[in-house]
C-alpha positions as CSV (number, residue, x, y, z in Angstrom):
1,M,0.0,0.0,0.0
2,A,1.1,3.7,0.0
3,K,4.2,4.5,1.8
4,T,2.6,6.8,4.3
5,G,1.8,6.5,8.0
6,G,-1.1,4.3,9.0
7,V,-3.4,7.1,9.9
8,N,-2.7,9.1,6.8
9,A,-3.0,6.0,4.6
10,A,-6.5,5.4,6.1
11,K,-7.5,9.0,5.4
12,I,-6.4,8.7,1.8
13,S,-8.4,5.5,1.4
14,F,-11.5,7.1,2.6
15,E,-10.9,10.2,0.4
16,I,-10.7,7.8,-2.6
17,V,-13.9,6.0,-1.7
18,E,-15.7,9.4,-1.4
19,A,-14.2,10.5,-4.7
20,L,-15.5,7.4,-6.5
21,R,-18.9,8.0,-5.0
22,E,-18.9,11.7,-6.2
23,L,-17.5,10.7,-9.7
24,D,-19.9,7.7,-10.0
25,G,-16.9,5.5,-10.8
26,A,-13.5,6.5,-12.2
27,G,-10.1,5.2,-13.3
28,V,-6.8,5.6,-11.6
29,S,-5.7,8.8,-13.4
30,E,-9.1,10.5,-13.0
31,V,-9.1,9.8,-9.2
32,A,-5.5,11.1,-9.0
33,R,-6.4,14.3,-10.8
34,Y,-9.6,14.7,-8.8
35,L,-7.7,14.4,-5.5
36,D,-4.5,16.0,-6.7
37,K,-2.5,13.0,-5.5
38,P,0.3,10.9,-7.1
39,T,-1.0,8.3,-9.5
40,S,1.1,5.6,-7.9
41,T,-0.4,6.3,-4.5
42,V,-3.9,6.2,-5.8
43,H,-3.2,3.0,-7.7
44,D,-1.9,1.2,-4.5
45,H,-5.0,2.3,-2.5
46,L,-7.4,1.3,-5.3
47,Q,-5.8,-2.1,-5.6
48,T,-6.0,-2.8,-1.9
49,L,-9.6,-1.6,-1.6
50,E,-10.5,-3.9,-4.5
51,E,-8.7,-6.9,-2.9
52,E,-10.6,-6.3,0.3
53,E,-13.8,-6.2,-1.8
54,Y,-14.8,-2.6,-0.9
55,L,-14.4,-1.7,-4.6
56,V,-15.3,-3.5,-7.8
57,K,-13.5,-3.0,-11.1
58,E,-15.3,-2.8,-14.5
59,G,-12.6,-2.6,-17.2
60,S,-10.4,0.2,-16.0
61,T,-13.1,1.9,-13.9
62,F,-13.5,1.4,-10.1
63,H,-16.8,1.6,-8.3
64,V,-17.8,1.5,-4.7
65,S,-19.0,-2.1,-3.9
66,T,-22.1,-3.3,-2.3
67,R,-20.1,-4.3,0.8
68,F,-20.7,-0.8,2.1
69,L,-24.4,-1.7,2.1
70,Q,-23.8,-4.2,4.8
71,L,-21.9,-1.7,6.9
72,G,-24.6,0.9,6.4
73,E,-27.4,-1.4,7.4
74,H,-25.4,-2.4,10.5
75,A,-24.8,1.3,11.4
76,R,-28.5,2.2,10.9
77,D,-29.8,-0.8,12.8
78,R,-27.7,0.1,15.8
79,K,-29.7,3.3,16.2
80,K,-32.7,2.3,18.3
81,A,-34.7,5.3,17.0
82,F,-34.7,3.7,13.5
83,E,-36.4,0.5,14.5
84,I,-38.9,2.2,16.7
85,A,-39.7,5.1,14.3
86,R,-39.8,3.2,11.0
87,P,-43.4,1.9,11.3
88,E,-44.5,5.4,12.5
89,V,-42.8,7.0,9.5
90,E,-44.5,4.6,7.2
91,D,-47.9,5.4,8.7
92,L,-47.2,9.1,8.2
93,A,-46.5,8.5,4.5
94,E,-49.6,6.4,4.1
95,Q,-51.9,8.9,5.9
96,T,-50.7,11.9,3.9
97,G,-49.6,10.4,0.6
98,E,-46.4,12.4,0.9
99,H,-42.8,11.8,1.9
100,A,-42.2,11.0,5.5
101,N,-38.6,11.1,6.8
102,L,-36.5,10.2,9.8
103,L,-33.3,12.2,10.4
104,V,-30.6,12.1,13.1
105,E,-27.6,14.4,13.7
106,E,-24.1,13.0,13.3
107,H,-20.9,15.0,13.3
108,G,-22.9,18.2,13.1
109,L,-24.8,17.1,9.9
110,G,-28.2,15.7,9.4
111,V,-28.3,12.1,8.2
112,F,-31.4,10.6,6.7
113,L,-32.0,7.2,8.3
114,Y,-35.3,6.4,6.6
115,K,-37.7,7.7,4.0
116,A,-41.2,6.4,3.2
117,C,-43.1,7.5,0.2
118,G,-46.9,7.9,0.1
119,S,-49.1,7.3,-2.9
120,E,-48.7,10.9,-4.2
121,A,-45.1,11.5,-3.2
122,V,-43.0,13.3,-5.8
123,Q,-39.5,12.2,-6.8
124,L,-36.8,13.6,-4.5
125,D,-33.0,13.1,-4.0
126,T,-33.2,12.1,-0.4
127,H,-32.1,8.6,0.6
128,A,-30.9,6.7,3.6
129,G,-27.4,7.8,4.5
130,M,-27.7,11.2,2.7
131,R,-26.1,14.0,4.7
132,V,-27.3,17.6,4.7
133,P,-26.5,20.8,6.6
134,L,-28.9,20.9,9.6
135,Q,-30.1,24.5,9.0
136,T,-31.3,23.7,5.5
137,T,-34.2,21.4,6.6
138,A,-37.1,21.5,9.1
139,L,-35.8,18.2,10.4
140,G,-32.3,19.7,11.2
141,K,-33.7,22.9,12.7
142,S,-36.1,20.9,15.0
143,I,-33.1,18.9,16.3
144,M,-31.0,22.0,16.9
145,S,-33.9,23.7,18.7
146,Q,-33.5,21.0,21.4
147,R,-29.7,21.5,21.8
148,P,-27.8,24.0,24.0
149,R,-26.9,27.2,22.1
150,E,-23.2,26.6,22.6
151,E,-23.5,23.2,20.9
152,V,-25.4,24.8,17.9
153,E,-22.8,27.5,17.7
154,A,-20.1,24.8,17.5
155,I,-21.9,23.1,14.7
156,L,-22.3,26.3,12.8
157,D,-18.6,27.1,13.3
158,R,-17.7,23.8,11.8
159,H,-20.1,23.6,8.9
160,G,-21.2,27.2,8.3
161,L,-24.6,28.1,7.0
162,P,-24.4,27.0,3.3
163,E,-27.0,28.4,0.9
164,V,-28.8,25.7,-1.0
165,T,-31.8,27.7,-2.3
166,E,-32.7,31.4,-2.2
167,N,-34.8,30.6,0.9
168,T,-32.1,28.8,2.9
169,V,-31.4,30.5,6.3
170,T,-27.8,31.8,6.0
171,D,-27.9,34.4,8.8
172,R,-26.9,33.1,12.3
173,D,-29.1,35.6,14.2
174,E,-32.1,34.7,12.0
175,L,-31.5,31.0,12.6
176,F,-31.4,31.4,16.4
177,E,-34.7,33.4,16.2
178,Q,-36.2,30.5,14.3
179,L,-34.9,28.0,16.8
180,E,-36.5,29.9,19.6
181,E,-39.8,29.9,17.8
182,I,-39.5,26.2,17.1
183,R,-38.9,25.5,20.8
184,E,-42.1,27.4,21.7
185,R,-44.2,26.0,18.9
186,G,-42.9,22.4,19.1
187,Y,-42.3,21.9,15.4
188,A,-40.3,23.4,12.5
189,Y,-41.1,24.6,9.0
190,D,-39.0,24.4,5.8
191,D,-40.4,26.6,3.0
192,A,-38.3,25.5,-0.1
193,E,-35.1,25.9,1.9
194,R,-33.4,22.8,0.6
195,V,-35.5,21.8,-2.4
196,K,-37.2,24.4,-4.5
197,G,-41.0,24.1,-4.6
198,M,-41.1,21.8,-1.6
199,R,-42.3,22.4,1.9
200,C,-41.7,20.4,5.0
201,V,-42.9,20.2,8.6
202,A,-40.8,18.4,11.3
203,A,-40.9,17.7,15.0
204,P,-38.0,16.7,17.2
205,I,-37.6,13.4,19.0
206,T,-36.0,14.0,22.4
207,D,-34.4,11.7,25.0
208,D,-35.1,11.5,28.7
209,E,-33.1,14.7,29.3
210,G,-34.9,16.7,26.6
211,R,-32.0,16.6,24.1
212,G,-32.9,16.4,20.4
213,I,-31.7,13.1,19.0
214,A,-33.8,12.8,15.9
215,A,-36.7,14.3,14.0
216,V,-39.6,13.1,11.8
217,S,-41.2,15.1,9.0
218,I,-43.7,15.2,6.2
219,S,-42.6,17.0,3.0
220,G,-44.6,17.7,-0.2
221,P,-45.1,20.2,-3.0
222,K,-46.1,23.7,-2.1
223,S,-49.3,23.2,-4.1
224,R,-50.4,20.6,-1.6
225,M,-48.7,21.9,1.5
226,R,-50.6,25.1,2.1
227,G,-53.5,26.6,4.1
228,E,-54.7,24.6,7.2
229,R,-53.0,21.5,5.9
230,F,-49.6,23.2,6.2
231,T,-50.3,25.1,9.4
232,E,-52.5,22.7,11.4
233,E,-53.1,19.2,10.0
234,V,-49.5,18.2,9.1
235,P,-48.0,19.7,12.3
236,E,-50.5,17.8,14.4
237,L,-49.5,14.6,12.6
238,V,-45.7,15.0,13.0
239,L,-46.1,16.1,16.7
240,R,-48.2,13.0,17.4
241,T,-45.7,10.8,15.7
242,A,-42.7,12.3,17.5
243,N,-44.5,11.8,20.8
244,V,-45.3,8.1,20.1
245,V,-41.6,7.5,19.2
246,E,-40.4,9.3,22.3
247,V,-42.6,7.2,24.5
248,N,-41.6,4.0,22.9
249,L,-37.9,4.9,23.1
250,T,-38.3,5.5,26.8
251,Y,-40.0,2.2,27.6
252,S,-38.4,-0.1,25.0
């Protein structure tokens, strides 16, 4: 393998895996250019990753292998919230006909653990394992609303407030004002802040100490998420679901 220290070598391997995911497969030279690393180093890492079955090679192109699916399933199943919330999220999707989601915070980012699609759900890019900046979604904002301010500040210092759409919250003071409103109201709104034309309502799931550990949401097109449905019916559904999950988490 590459003639670098163990820790650095591991870092390079993970960078290569991420590069292959972003490039949707690539050859040695393309990965080397993408990462600005020596071709010989990239070749050694690719060869080792293929030998360990974390990559597959089709001609001269390397792809991430399905072995990562096993790891991902294991990581997801370890989170008790996933098993408890999954049937509730599915019920939300069935009741509303829209997308229902479960998200957790990890390393300061929001990670989708599960998505269920109702009969009228539109096509979206969200999938299990997808990571998003917390402030770009109702899910992430609802989790942050149940965290100490200093912890939220640390997350923002690390990841910033990236703008995804023209409606994304990019001002720190505005975000903290929203988080205060969410704490008082009990749920969060997302008005086309990550996906244009889509609205979302989310409620936090908290642990015994009141700390936000996850969130559930319903998202749909603005044409269907409006009026009382957006301001009353959907919020009531996500609040009820979050409460059921919290109770089951406590006594499971």
